[in-house]
mmCIF file as Biopython writes it, N, C-alpha, C and O atoms, coordinates in Angstrom:
data_model
#
loop_
_atom_site.group_PDB
_atom_site.id
_atom_site.type_symbol
_atom_site.label_atom_id
_atom_site.label_alt_id
_atom_site.label_comp_id
_atom_site.label_asym_id
_atom_site.label_entity_id
_atom_site.label_seq_id
_atom_site.pdbx_PDB_ins_code
_atom_site.Cartn_x
_atom_site.Cartn_y
_atom_site.Cartn_z
_atom_site.occupancy
_atom_site.B_iso_or_equiv
_atom_site.auth_seq_id
_atom_site.auth_asym_id
_atom_site.pdbx_PDB_model_num
ATOM 1   N N  . MET A ? 1  ? 112.605 98.201  45.863 1.0 0.0 1  A 1 
ATOM 2   C CA . MET A ? 1  ? 111.820 98.149  47.079 1.0 0.0 1  A 1 
ATOM 3   C C  . MET A ? 1  ? 112.158 96.857  47.833 1.0 0.0 1  A 1 
ATOM 4   O O  . MET A ? 1  ? 112.195 95.775  47.247 1.0 0.0 1  A 1 
ATOM 5   N N  . PRO A ? 2  ? 112.396 96.983  49.102 1.0 0.0 2  A 1 
ATOM 6   C CA . PRO A ? 2  ? 112.702 95.777  49.884 1.0 0.0 2  A 1 
ATOM 7   C C  . PRO A ? 2  ? 111.437 94.959  50.180 1.0 0.0 2  A 1 
ATOM 8   O O  . PRO A ? 2  ? 110.344 95.518  50.274 1.0 0.0 2  A 1 
ATOM 9   N N  . PRO A ? 3  ? 111.587 93.641  50.325 1.0 0.0 3  A 1 
ATOM 10  C CA . PRO A ? 3  ? 110.444 92.797  50.694 1.0 0.0 3  A 1 
ATOM 11  C C  . PRO A ? 3  ? 109.818 93.261  52.008 1.0 0.0 3  A 1 
ATOM 12  O O  . PRO A ? 3  ? 110.485 93.867  52.847 1.0 0.0 3  A 1 
ATOM 13  N N  . GLN A ? 4  ? 108.548 92.972  52.171 1.0 0.0 4  A 1 
ATOM 14  C CA . GLN A ? 4  ? 107.761 93.330  53.357 1.0 0.0 4  A 1 
ATOM 15  C C  . GLN A ? 4  ? 107.524 94.839  53.468 1.0 0.0 4  A 1 
ATOM 16  O O  . GLN A ? 4  ? 107.222 95.342  54.550 1.0 0.0 4  A 1 
ATOM 17  N N  . SER A ? 5  ? 107.662 95.560  52.353 1.0 0.0 5  A 1 
ATOM 18  C CA . SER A ? 5  ? 107.393 96.996  52.336 1.0 0.0 5  A 1 
ATOM 19  C C  . SER A ? 5  ? 105.901 97.241  52.153 1.0 0.0 5  A 1 
ATOM 20  O O  . SER A ? 5  ? 105.227 96.512  51.425 1.0 0.0 5  A 1 
ATOM 21  N N  . GLN A ? 6  ? 105.396 98.266  52.814 1.0 0.0 6  A 1 
ATOM 22  C CA . GLN A ? 6  ? 104.010 98.669  52.598 1.0 0.0 6  A 1 
ATOM 23  C C  . GLN A ? 6  ? 103.971 99.482  51.311 1.0 0.0 6  A 1 
ATOM 24  O O  . GLN A ? 6  ? 104.782 100.386 51.109 1.0 0.0 6  A 1 
ATOM 25  N N  . VAL A ? 7  ? 103.023 99.151  50.445 1.0 0.0 7  A 1 
ATOM 26  C CA . VAL A ? 7  ? 102.957 99.757  49.121 1.0 0.0 7  A 1 
ATOM 27  C C  . VAL A ? 7  ? 101.522 100.129 48.768 1.0 0.0 7  A 1 
ATOM 28  O O  . VAL A ? 7  ? 100.572 99.724  49.439 1.0 0.0 7  A 1 
ATOM 29  N N  . LEU A ? 8  ? 101.389 100.905 47.704 1.0 0.0 8  A 1 
ATOM 30  C CA . LEU A ? 8  ? 100.095 101.143 47.070 1.0 0.0 8  A 1 
ATOM 31  C C  . LEU A ? 8  ? 100.111 100.379 45.759 1.0 0.0 8  A 1 
ATOM 32  O O  . LEU A ? 8  ? 101.065 100.476 44.988 1.0 0.0 8  A 1 
ATOM 33  N N  . VAL A ? 9  ? 99.058  99.623  45.509 1.0 0.0 9  A 1 
ATOM 34  C CA . VAL A ? 9  ? 98.945  98.813  44.303 1.0 0.0 9  A 1 
ATOM 35  C C  . VAL A ? 9  ? 97.887  99.446  43.407 1.0 0.0 9  A 1 
ATOM 36  O O  . VAL A ? 9  ? 96.746  99.632  43.828 1.0 0.0 9  A 1 
ATOM 37  N N  . GLU A ? 10 ? 98.262  99.778  42.176 1.0 0.0 10 A 1 
ATOM 38  C CA . GLU A ? 10 ? 97.330  100.380 41.219 1.0 0.0 10 A 1 
ATOM 39  C C  . GLU A ? 10 ? 96.505  99.273  40.559 1.0 0.0 10 A 1 
ATOM 40  O O  . GLU A ? 10 ? 97.031  98.461  39.798 1.0 0.0 10 A 1 
ATOM 41  N N  . LEU A ? 11 ? 95.220  99.255  40.860 1.0 0.0 11 A 1 
ATOM 42  C CA . LEU A ? 11 ? 94.303  98.292  40.254 1.0 0.0 11 A 1 
ATOM 43  C C  . LEU A ? 11 ? 93.351  99.034  39.331 1.0 0.0 11 A 1 
ATOM 44  O O  . LEU A ? 11 ? 93.340  100.265 39.312 1.0 0.0 11 A 1 
ATOM 45  N N  . THR A ? 12 ? 92.568  98.313  38.581 1.0 0.0 12 A 1 
ATOM 46  C CA . THR A ? 12 ? 91.604  98.916  37.664 1.0 0.0 12 A 1 
ATOM 47  C C  . THR A ? 12 ? 90.655  99.857  38.398 1.0 0.0 12 A 1 
ATOM 48  O O  . THR A ? 12 ? 90.312  100.924 37.889 1.0 0.0 12 A 1 
ATOM 49  N N  . GLU A ? 13 ? 90.231  99.456  39.602 1.0 0.0 13 A 1 
ATOM 50  C CA . GLU A ? 13 ? 89.274  100.264 40.368 1.0 0.0 13 A 1 
ATOM 51  C C  . GLU A ? 13 ? 89.927  101.318 41.255 1.0 0.0 13 A 1 
ATOM 52  O O  . GLU A ? 13 ? 89.232  101.993 42.014 1.0 0.0 13 A 1 
ATOM 53  N N  . GLY A ? 14 ? 91.239  101.474 41.177 1.0 0.0 14 A 1 
ATOM 54  C CA . GLY A ? 14 ? 91.947  102.479 41.972 1.0 0.0 14 A 1 
ATOM 55  C C  . GLY A ? 14 ? 93.096  101.876 42.754 1.0 0.0 14 A 1 
ATOM 56  O O  . GLY A ? 14 ? 93.344  100.672 42.691 1.0 0.0 14 A 1 
ATOM 57  N N  . ALA A ? 15 ? 93.796  102.727 43.494 1.0 0.0 15 A 1 
ATOM 58  C CA . ALA A ? 15 ? 94.948  102.283 44.280 1.0 0.0 15 A 1 
ATOM 59  C C  . ALA A ? 15 ? 94.497  101.765 45.641 1.0 0.0 15 A 1 
ATOM 60  O O  . ALA A ? 15 ? 93.642  102.365 46.293 1.0 0.0 15 A 1 
ATOM 61  N N  . VAL A ? 16 ? 95.081  100.641 46.064 1.0 0.0 16 A 1 
ATOM 62  C CA . VAL A ? 16 ? 94.769  100.056 47.364 1.0 0.0 16 A 1 
ATOM 63  C C  . VAL A ? 16 ? 96.076  99.778  48.099 1.0 0.0 16 A 1 
ATOM 64  O O  . VAL A ? 16 ? 97.088  99.474  47.467 1.0 0.0 16 A 1 
ATOM 65  N N  . PRO A ? 17 ? 96.067  99.880  49.434 1.0 0.0 17 A 1 
ATOM 66  C CA . PRO A ? 17 ? 97.280  99.557  50.188 1.0 0.0 17 A 1 
ATOM 67  C C  . PRO A ? 17 ? 97.548  98.058  50.144 1.0 0.0 17 A 1 
ATOM 68  O O  . PRO A ? 17 ? 96.626  97.244  50.090 1.0 0.0 17 A 1 
ATOM 69  N N  . GLY A ? 18 ? 98.821  97.717  50.167 1.0 0.0 18 A 1 
ATOM 70  C CA . GLY A ? 18 ? 99.191  96.310  50.135 1.0 0.0 18 A 1 
ATOM 71  C C  . GLY A ? 18 ? 100.569 96.092  50.730 1.0 0.0 18 A 1 
ATOM 72  O O  . GLY A ? 18 ? 101.171 97.000  51.304 1.0 0.0 18 A 1 
ATOM 73  N N  . LEU A ? 19 ? 101.051 94.874  50.581 1.0 0.0 19 A 1 
ATOM 74  C CA . LEU A ? 19 ? 102.352 94.486  51.103 1.0 0.0 19 A 1 
ATOM 75  C C  . LEU A ? 19 ? 103.139 93.820  49.982 1.0 0.0 19 A 1 
ATOM 76  O O  . LEU A ? 19 ? 102.665 92.873  49.355 1.0 0.0 19 A 1 
ATOM 77  N N  . LEU A ? 20 ? 104.342 94.321  49.736 1.0 0.0 20 A 1 
ATOM 78  C CA . LEU A ? 20 ? 105.221 93.726  48.736 1.0 0.0 20 A 1 
ATOM 79  C C  . LEU A ? 20 ? 105.869 92.488  49.331 1.0 0.0 20 A 1 
ATOM 80  O O  . LEU A ? 20 ? 106.533 92.568  50.365 1.0 0.0 20 A 1 
ATOM 81  N N  . LEU A ? 21 ? 105.681 91.345  48.688 1.0 0.0 21 A 1 
ATOM 82  C CA . LEU A ? 21 ? 106.267 90.099  49.180 1.0 0.0 21 A 1 
ATOM 83  C C  . LEU A ? 21 ? 107.632 89.851  48.552 1.0 0.0 21 A 1 
ATOM 84  O O  . LEU A ? 21 ? 108.585 89.512  49.252 1.0 0.0 21 A 1 
ATOM 85  N N  . LYS A ? 22 ? 107.731 90.021  47.224 1.0 0.0 22 A 1 
ATOM 86  C CA . LYS A ? 22 ? 109.016 89.876  46.539 1.0 0.0 22 A 1 
ATOM 87  C C  . LYS A ? 22 ? 108.882 90.350  45.106 1.0 0.0 22 A 1 
ATOM 88  O O  . LYS A ? 22 ? 107.776 90.573  44.614 1.0 0.0 22 A 1 
ATOM 89  N N  . THR A ? 23 ? 110.021 90.502  44.439 1.0 0.0 23 A 1 
ATOM 90  C CA . THR A ? 23 ? 110.037 90.820  43.014 1.0 0.0 23 A 1 
ATOM 91  C C  . THR A ? 23 ? 110.642 89.642  42.264 1.0 0.0 23 A 1 
ATOM 92  O O  . THR A ? 23 ? 111.368 88.833  42.844 1.0 0.0 23 A 1 
ATOM 93  N N  . ASN A ? 24 ? 110.339 89.549  40.975 1.0 0.0 24 A 1 
ATOM 94  C CA . ASN A ? 24 ? 110.919 88.459  40.194 1.0 0.0 24 A 1 
ATOM 95  C C  . ASN A ? 24 ? 112.387 88.762  39.894 1.0 0.0 24 A 1 
ATOM 96  O O  . ASN A ? 24 ? 112.876 89.849  40.202 1.0 0.0 24 A 1 
ATOM 97  N N  . ALA A ? 25 ? 113.081 87.805  39.295 1.0 0.0 25 A 1 
ATOM 98  C CA . ALA A ? 25 ? 114.531 87.907  39.097 1.0 0.0 25 A 1 
ATOM 99  C C  . ALA A ? 25 ? 114.947 89.132  38.290 1.0 0.0 25 A 1 
ATOM 100 O O  . ALA A ? 25 ? 115.969 89.747  38.594 1.0 0.0 25 A 1 
ATOM 101 N N  . ASP A ? 26 ? 114.179 89.496  37.273 1.0 0.0 26 A 1 
ATOM 102 C CA . ASP A ? 26 ? 114.576 90.658  36.466 1.0 0.0 26 A 1 
ATOM 103 C C  . ASP A ? 26 ? 113.971 91.969  36.963 1.0 0.0 26 A 1 
ATOM 104 O O  . ASP A ? 26 ? 114.202 93.021  36.367 1.0 0.0 26 A 1 
ATOM 105 N N  . GLY A ? 27 ? 113.202 91.914  38.046 1.0 0.0 27 A 1 
ATOM 106 C CA . GLY A ? 27 ? 112.656 93.125  38.654 1.0 0.0 27 A 1 
ATOM 107 C C  . GLY A ? 27 ? 111.483 93.739  37.924 1.0 0.0 27 A 1 
ATOM 108 O O  . GLY A ? 27 ? 111.102 94.872  38.219 1.0 0.0 27 A 1 
ATOM 109 N N  . SER A ? 28 ? 110.897 93.017  36.972 1.0 0.0 28 A 1 
ATOM 110 C CA . SER A ? 28 ? 109.797 93.596  36.199 1.0 0.0 28 A 1 
ATOM 111 C C  . SER A ? 28 ? 108.422 93.384  36.829 1.0 0.0 28 A 1 
ATOM 112 O O  . SER A ? 28 ? 107.480 94.110  36.512 1.0 0.0 28 A 1 
ATOM 113 N N  . SER A ? 29 ? 108.297 92.397  37.718 1.0 0.0 29 A 1 
ATOM 114 C CA . SER A ? 29 ? 107.020 92.093  38.371 1.0 0.0 29 A 1 
ATOM 115 C C  . SER A ? 29 ? 107.206 91.993  39.876 1.0 0.0 29 A 1 
ATOM 116 O O  . SER A ? 29 ? 108.275 91.634  40.370 1.0 0.0 29 A 1 
ATOM 117 N N  . ALA A ? 30 ? 106.138 92.319  40.589 1.0 0.0 30 A 1 
ATOM 118 C CA . ALA A ? 30 ? 106.163 92.253  42.049 1.0 0.0 30 A 1 
ATOM 119 C C  . ALA A ? 30 ? 105.010 91.380  42.532 1.0 0.0 30 A 1 
ATOM 120 O O  . ALA A ? 30 ? 103.890 91.474  42.030 1.0 0.0 30 A 1 
ATOM 121 N N  . LEU A ? 31 ? 105.302 90.536  43.509 1.0 0.0 31 A 1 
ATOM 122 C CA . LEU A ? 31 ? 104.259 89.738  44.152 1.0 0.0 31 A 1 
ATOM 123 C C  . LEU A ? 31 ? 103.754 90.545  45.338 1.0 0.0 31 A 1 
ATOM 124 O O  . LEU A ? 31 ? 104.499 90.823  46.277 1.0 0.0 31 A 1 
ATOM 125 N N  . VAL A ? 32 ? 102.483 90.918  45.286 1.0 0.0 32 A 1 
ATOM 126 C CA . VAL A ? 32 ? 101.903 91.757  46.330 1.0 0.0 32 A 1 
ATOM 127 C C  . VAL A ? 32 ? 100.644 91.104  46.880 1.0 0.0 32 A 1 
ATOM 128 O O  . VAL A ? 32 ? 99.969  90.339  46.190 1.0 0.0 32 A 1 
ATOM 129 N N  . THR A ? 33 ? 100.345 91.416  48.121 1.0 0.0 33 A 1 
ATOM 130 C CA . THR A ? 33 ? 99.094  90.977  48.727 1.0 0.0 33 A 1 
ATOM 131 C C  . THR A ? 33 ? 98.335  92.236  49.139 1.0 0.0 33 A 1 
ATOM 132 O O  . THR A ? 33 ? 98.934  93.207  49.601 1.0 0.0 33 A 1 
ATOM 133 N N  . TYR A ? 34 ? 97.018  92.212  48.968 1.0 0.0 34 A 1 
ATOM 134 C CA . TYR A ? 34 ? 96.191  93.388  49.225 1.0 0.0 34 A 1 
ATOM 135 C C  . TYR A ? 34 ? 94.758  92.926  49.440 1.0 0.0 34 A 1 
ATOM 136 O O  . TYR A ? 34 ? 94.416  91.773  49.176 1.0 0.0 34 A 1 
ATOM 137 N N  . GLU A ? 35 ? 93.928  93.840  49.920 1.0 0.0 35 A 1 
ATOM 138 C CA . GLU A ? 35 ? 92.512  93.521  50.113 1.0 0.0 35 A 1 
ATOM 139 C C  . GLU A ? 35 ? 91.713  94.050  48.931 1.0 0.0 35 A 1 
ATOM 140 O O  . GLU A ? 35 ? 91.860  95.204  48.528 1.0 0.0 35 A 1 
ATOM 141 N N  . GLN A ? 36 ? 90.868  93.186  48.387 1.0 0.0 36 A 1 
ATOM 142 C CA . GLN A ? 36 ? 90.022  93.575  47.262 1.0 0.0 36 A 1 
ATOM 143 C C  . GLN A ? 36 ? 88.629  92.997  47.471 1.0 0.0 36 A 1 
ATOM 144 O O  . GLN A ? 36 ? 88.470  91.783  47.598 1.0 0.0 36 A 1 
ATOM 145 N N  . ASP A ? 37 ? 87.635  93.847  47.507 1.0 0.0 37 A 1 
ATOM 146 C CA . ASP A ? 37 ? 86.238  93.423  47.694 1.0 0.0 37 A 1 
ATOM 147 C C  . ASP A ? 37 ? 86.051  92.588  48.955 1.0 0.0 37 A 1 
ATOM 148 O O  . ASP A ? 37 ? 85.292  91.619  48.956 1.0 0.0 37 A 1 
ATOM 149 N N  . GLY A ? 38 ? 86.741  92.964  50.027 1.0 0.0 38 A 1 
ATOM 150 C CA . GLY A ? 38 ? 86.591  92.275  51.301 1.0 0.0 38 A 1 
ATOM 151 C C  . GLY A ? 38 ? 87.365  90.978  51.425 1.0 0.0 38 A 1 
ATOM 152 O O  . GLY A ? 38 ? 87.226  90.267  52.420 1.0 0.0 38 A 1 
ATOM 153 N N  . HIS A ? 39 ? 88.180  90.658  50.429 1.0 0.0 39 A 1 
ATOM 154 C CA . HIS A ? 39 ? 88.974  89.428  50.446 1.0 0.0 39 A 1 
ATOM 155 C C  . HIS A ? 39 ? 90.444  89.765  50.242 1.0 0.0 39 A 1 
ATOM 156 O O  . HIS A ? 39 ? 90.780  90.749  49.583 1.0 0.0 39 A 1 
ATOM 157 N N  . VAL A ? 40 ? 91.309  88.946  50.810 1.0 0.0 40 A 1 
ATOM 158 C CA . VAL A ? 40 ? 92.741  89.122  50.602 1.0 0.0 40 A 1 
ATOM 159 C C  . VAL A ? 40 ? 93.109  88.500  49.261 1.0 0.0 40 A 1 
ATOM 160 O O  . VAL A ? 40 ? 92.728  87.367  48.968 1.0 0.0 40 A 1 
ATOM 161 N N  . ALA A ? 41 ? 93.848  89.244  48.456 1.0 0.0 41 A 1 
ATOM 162 C CA . ALA A ? 41 ? 94.302  88.756  47.154 1.0 0.0 41 A 1 
ATOM 163 C C  . ALA A ? 41 ? 95.821  88.853  47.100 1.0 0.0 41 A 1 
ATOM 164 O O  . ALA A ? 41 ? 96.415  89.776  47.657 1.0 0.0 41 A 1 
ATOM 165 N N  . THR A ? 42 ? 96.430  87.910  46.436 1.0 0.0 42 A 1 
ATOM 166 C CA . THR A ? 42 ? 97.872  87.925  46.210 1.0 0.0 42 A 1 
ATOM 167 C C  . THR A ? 42 ? 98.090  87.682  44.730 1.0 0.0 42 A 1 
ATOM 168 O O  . THR A ? 42 ? 97.579  86.711  44.170 1.0 0.0 42 A 1 
ATOM 169 N N  . SER A ? 43 ? 98.857  88.571  44.091 1.0 0.0 43 A 1 
ATOM 170 C CA . SER A ? 43 ? 99.088  88.388  42.659 1.0 0.0 43 A 1 
ATOM 171 C C  . SER A ? 43 ? 100.366 89.090  42.223 1.0 0.0 43 A 1 
ATOM 172 O O  . SER A ? 43 ? 100.882 89.977  42.903 1.0 0.0 43 A 1 
ATOM 173 N N  . TRP A ? 44 ? 100.856 88.663  41.068 1.0 0.0 44 A 1 
ATOM 174 C CA . TRP A ? 44 ? 101.995 89.308  40.432 1.0 0.0 44 A 1 
ATOM 175 C C  . TRP A ? 44 ? 101.466 90.486  39.620 1.0 0.0 44 A 1 
ATOM 176 O O  . TRP A ? 44 ? 100.521 90.334  38.846 1.0 0.0 44 A 1 
ATOM 177 N N  . VAL A ? 45 ? 102.066 91.646  39.792 1.0 0.0 45 A 1 
ATOM 178 C CA . VAL A ? 45 ? 101.689 92.833  39.025 1.0 0.0 45 A 1 
ATOM 179 C C  . VAL A ? 45 ? 102.965 93.491  38.499 1.0 0.0 45 A 1 
ATOM 180 O O  . VAL A ? 45 ? 104.032 93.318  39.089 1.0 0.0 45 A 1 
ATOM 181 N N  . PRO A ? 46 ? 102.871 94.241  37.400 1.0 0.0 46 A 1 
ATOM 182 C CA . PRO A ? 46 ? 104.051 94.959  36.908 1.0 0.0 46 A 1 
ATOM 183 C C  . PRO A ? 46 ? 104.535 95.956  37.971 1.0 0.0 46 A 1 
ATOM 184 O O  . PRO A ? 46 ? 103.724 96.581  38.653 1.0 0.0 46 A 1 
ATOM 185 N N  . VAL A ? 47 ? 105.846 96.099  38.106 1.0 0.0 47 A 1 
ATOM 186 C CA . VAL A ? 47 ? 106.371 97.000  39.137 1.0 0.0 47 A 1 
ATOM 187 C C  . VAL A ? 47 ? 105.915 98.440  38.917 1.0 0.0 47 A 1 
ATOM 188 O O  . VAL A ? 47 ? 105.901 99.234  39.858 1.0 0.0 47 A 1 
ATOM 189 N N  . GLU A ? 48 ? 105.545 98.784  37.688 1.0 0.0 48 A 1 
ATOM 190 C CA . GLU A ? 48 ? 105.050 100.138 37.416 1.0 0.0 48 A 1 
ATOM 191 C C  . GLU A ? 48 ? 103.737 100.415 38.138 1.0 0.0 48 A 1 
ATOM 192 O O  . GLU A ? 48 ? 103.364 101.572 38.334 1.0 0.0 48 A 1 
ATOM 193 N N  . LYS A ? 49 ? 103.035 99.354  38.535 1.0 0.0 49 A 1 
ATOM 194 C CA . LYS A ? 49 ? 101.745 99.484  39.222 1.0 0.0 49 A 1 
ATOM 195 C C  . LYS A ? 49 ? 101.883 99.473  40.745 1.0 0.0 49 A 1 
ATOM 196 O O  . LYS A ? 49 ? 100.880 99.486  41.459 1.0 0.0 49 A 1 
ATOM 197 N N  . VAL A ? 50 ? 103.123 99.450  41.243 1.0 0.0 50 A 1 
ATOM 198 C CA . VAL A ? 50 ? 103.378 99.370  42.683 1.0 0.0 50 A 1 
ATOM 199 C C  . VAL A ? 50 ? 104.258 100.546 43.086 1.0 0.0 50 A 1 
ATOM 200 O O  . VAL A ? 50 ? 105.274 100.817 42.446 1.0 0.0 50 A 1 
ATOM 201 N N  . ARG A ? 51 ? 103.864 101.240 44.146 1.0 0.0 51 A 1 
ATOM 202 C CA . ARG A ? 51 ? 104.726 102.317 44.653 1.0 0.0 51 A 1 
ATOM 203 C C  . ARG A ? 51 ? 104.785 102.242 46.170 1.0 0.0 51 A 1 
ATOM 204 O O  . ARG A ? 51 ? 103.825 101.851 46.835 1.0 0.0 51 A 1 
ATOM 205 N N  . LEU A ? 52 ? 105.931 102.626 46.690 1.0 0.0 52 A 1 
ATOM 206 C CA . LEU A ? 52 ? 106.172 102.580 48.122 1.0 0.0 52 A 1 
ATOM 207 C C  . LEU A ? 52 ? 105.232 103.527 48.842 1.0 0.0 52 A 1 
ATOM 208 O O  . LEU A ? 52 ? 105.058 104.672 48.424 1.0 0.0 52 A 1 
ATOM 209 N N  . LEU A ? 53 ? 104.629 103.062 49.911 1.0 0.0 53 A 1 
ATOM 210 C CA . LEU A ? 53 ? 103.737 103.881 50.726 1.0 0.0 53 A 1 
ATOM 211 C C  . LEU A ? 53 ? 104.606 104.749 51.617 1.0 0.0 53 A 1 
ATOM 212 O O  . LEU A ? 53 ? 105.428 104.231 52.373 1.0 0.0 53 A 1 
ATOM 213 N N  . GLU A ? 54 ? 104.438 106.040 51.540 1.0 0.0 54 A 1 
ATOM 214 C CA . GLU A ? 54 ? 105.269 106.942 52.328 1.0 0.0 54 A 1 
ATOM 215 C C  . GLU A ? 54 ? 104.710 107.084 53.729 1.0 0.0 54 A 1 
ATOM 216 O O  . GLU A ? 54 ? 103.504 107.232 53.926 1.0 0.0 54 A 1 
ATOM 217 N N  . ALA A ? 55 ? 105.608 107.036 54.695 1.0 0.0 55 A 1 
ATOM 218 C CA . ALA A ? 55 ? 105.206 107.129 56.109 1.0 0.0 55 A 1 
ATOM 219 C C  . ALA A ? 55 ? 104.838 108.536 56.494 1.0 0.0 55 A 1 
ATOM 220 O O  . ALA A ? 55 ? 104.478 108.788 57.644 1.0 0.0 55 A 1 
#
């Protein structure tokens, strides 16, 4: 997935839309930003929990 892609992030409480900022060197984790409980959150998540948002 290219940086700045719109994605769905799988969280414990369900999938939320977000933005992929970058992946780590081995491609196993993605840095994503998303809204959670009315606040913007940015965190590293396993790439298995991130999928490209289809237009």
